[in-house]
C-alpha positions in Angstrom: 0.0 0.0 0.0 1.5 3.3 -1.1 2.0 6.2 1.3 -0.1 9.2 0.5 3.1 11.3 0.8 5.1 9.2 -1.6 3.2 9.9 -4.8 4.6 13.0 -6.5 1.8 13.4 -9.1 -1.3 13.6 -7.0 -4.6 12.9 -8.6 -7.0 15.2 -6.8 -7.8 16.1 -3.2 -10.2 14.4 -0.7 -11.4 16.4 2.2 -12.8 14.4 5.2 -14.8 16.3 7.8 -15.7 14.8 11.2 -18.4 16.2 13.4 -18.6 16.4 17.1 -20.9 14.7 19.6 -23.9 16.8 18.8 -23.3 17.3 15.1 -26.1 15.0 14.0 -28.4 17.5 15.6 -26.7 20.8 15.1 -25.2 20.0 11.7 -22.4 22.5 12.2 -19.8 20.4 10.4 -22.2 18.6 8.2 -23.5 21.9 6.7 -20.0 23.1 6.1 -19.1 19.8 4.3 -22.3 20.1 2.3 -21.3 23.5 1.1 -17.8 22.3 0.3 -19.3 19.5 -1.8 -21.5 22.1 -3.7 -18.5 24.3 -4.4 -16.3 21.4 -5.5 -19.0 19.8 -7.7 -17.5 21.3 -10.9 -14.0 20.3 -10.0 -12.8 16.9 -11.2 -11.0 14.8 -8.6 -11.6 17.1 -5.6 -14.4 16.3 -3.2 -15.5 16.5 0.4 -17.1 13.9 2.7 -18.8 14.2 6.1 -18.8 11.7 8.9 -20.1 11.6 12.5 -17.5 11.1 15.1 -18.3 7.4 15.6 -17.7 6.4 11.9 -14.0 5.8 12.1 -14.0 2.7 10.0 -15.9 4.5 7.2 -13.4 7.3 7.4 -10.4 5.0 7.2 -12.0 3.2 4.2 -12.4 6.4 2.2 -9.0 7.7 3.1 -7.2 4.4 2.3 -9.1 4.1 -1.0 -8.3 7.6 -2.1 -4.7 7.4 -1.0 -4.2 4.3 -3.2 -5.1 6.3 -6.3 -2.8 9.2 -5.3 -5.3 11.6 -3.8 -4.1 14.3 -1.4 -5.9 13.9 2.0 -7.2 16.6 4.3 -8.6 15.4 7.7 -10.7 17.9 9.7 -12.2 17.1 13.1 -14.3 19.3 15.4 -14.8 18.7 19.2 -15.0 14.9 19.6 -14.4 14.7 15.9 -10.8 15.9 16.7 -10.4 12.9 18.9 -11.6 10.6 16.2 -9.3 12.3 13.6 -6.3 11.5 15.7 -7.3 7.8 16.2 -8.1 7.5 12.5 -4.7 8.9 11.6 -2.9 6.3 13.8 -5.0 3.5 12.2 -4.0 4.7 8.7 -0.2 4.3 9.2 2.0 4.2 7.2 -0.3 6.3 5.1 0.0 10.0 5.8 -2.4 12.9 5.3 -1.3 16.2 3.7 -3.2 18.3 6.3 -4.7 17.6 9.7 -7.0 20.3 11.2 -8.3 19.9 14.7 -11.0 22.6 15.4 -11.3 23.1 19.2 -10.9 19.3 19.8 -12.2 17.5 22.9 -11.0 14.1 23.9 -13.5 11.3 24.6 -11.7 9.6 27.5 -9.1 10.6 30.0 -8.2 6.9 30.5 -7.8 6.3 26.8 -6.5 9.5 25.2 -6.0 9.6 21.5 -2.4 9.3 20.2 -0.1 12.1 19.0 -0.4 12.7 15.3 2.8 11.4 13.6 1.7 10.9 10.0 0.5 14.3 9.0 2.6 16.6 6.8 1.0 19.7 8.4 -1.1 20.1 11.5 -3.3 23.0 12.4 -4.8 23.3 15.9 -7.6 25.9 16.3 -8.3 26.7 19.9 -11.5 28.5 20.9 -11.0 31.1 23.6 -14.1 33.3 23.5 -14.4 36.7 25.1 -18.1 35.9 25.8 -18.5 32.2 26.6 -21.9 30.6 26.0 -23.6 27.2 26.6 -21.5 25.5 24.0 -18.3 26.5 25.9 -19.9 25.0 29.0 -20.4 21.7 27.1 -16.7 21.9 26.0 -15.7 22.5 29.6 -17.6 19.5 30.8 -16.0 17.4 28.1 -12.6 18.5 29.1 -13.4 17.9 32.8 -14.2 14.2 31.9 -11.7 13.7 29.1 -8.9 16.2 29.6 -7.4 18.4 26.9 -5.6 17.6 23.7 -3.1 20.5 23.9 -0.2 18.1 24.7 -1.2 15.7 21.9 -1.2 18.7 19.5 1.9 20.5 20.9 3.8 19.7 17.6 1.2 21.4 15.5 2.7 23.6 12.8 0.1 26.3 13.5 -1.9 27.1 16.6 -4.7 29.5 15.8 -6.4 31.1 18.8 -10.0 32.0 17.9 -12.2 34.4 19.8 -15.1 32.1 19.0 -17.5 29.9 20.9 -17.1 26.1 20.7 -20.0 25.6 18.3 -18.8 28.4 15.9 -17.1 25.8 13.6 -17.3 27.8 10.4 -16.0 30.9 12.1 -13.1 29.0 13.5 -12.3 27.6 10.0 -11.9 31.2 8.8 -9.9 32.6 11.7 -6.5 33.7 10.6 -3.3 32.6 12.3 -0.1 34.5 12.7 0.8 33.9 9.1 -2.4 35.5 8.0 -3.9 32.2 6.8 -6.9 30.3 8.2 -7.5 26.6 8.2 -9.8 27.1 5.2 -7.0 29.0 3.3 -4.6 26.1 3.9 -7.2 23.6 2.6 -7.6 25.7 -0.5 -3.9 25.7 -1.1 -3.7 21.9 -1.0 -5.6 21.8 -4.2 -3.4 24.4 -6.0 -0.3 23.8 -8.1 2.9 24.7 -6.1 3.7 27.6 -8.4 0.3 29.2 -7.6 0.5 28.9 -3.9 2.9 31.8 -3.3 0.7 34.2 -5.3 -2.5 33.1 -3.5 -1.0 33.4 0.0 -0.9 37.2 -0.1 -4.6 37.4 -0.6 -5.8 34.3 1.1 -6.5 35.8 4.5 -9.2 38.2 3.3 -11.7 36.1 1.4 -14.0 33.3 2.6 -13.8 30.4 0.3 -16.2 27.8 1.6 
């Protein structure tokens, strides 16, 4: 089985979005993935998939299948979906993903924490630190009380983006810019661009929403 990082001529991009515990009801991540699918519908070999946090086997199946045909892989997890993303990543070894994005991740268990990500070419950790917490932040706090935090697991992230957003503000966190002026959404857009075009797009990437 070929590693996803070993194929120089990639044939497309696959974006895998994983929702949190309540996403089947709130559809925060599901709606974002739906919009991505609509935007990418006219692009050959570039698509987006949504999964609930408990669908790790399905996620692995799609990721392995698309890695085999040379697709570049983007793995995005929100809340408990971040925990699932880390576990899926370990299960996929030696396959690597091009980009791992953990949006305000919350672990499921303090006794069985997810592993450190070791097979991702780039890791982005978006941490919500809202000026005005709401109920969703209380839910996150309860989850961290039971499960702990993932800050140590993600300490090797290439970018830590601190967002003045509430825990349920998934889309807003996707578009929050880091110190380099780029958001997680911007980095995902760049995955699908030829290398020569990335430098030109970086200067303007921080301003426009692309989902």
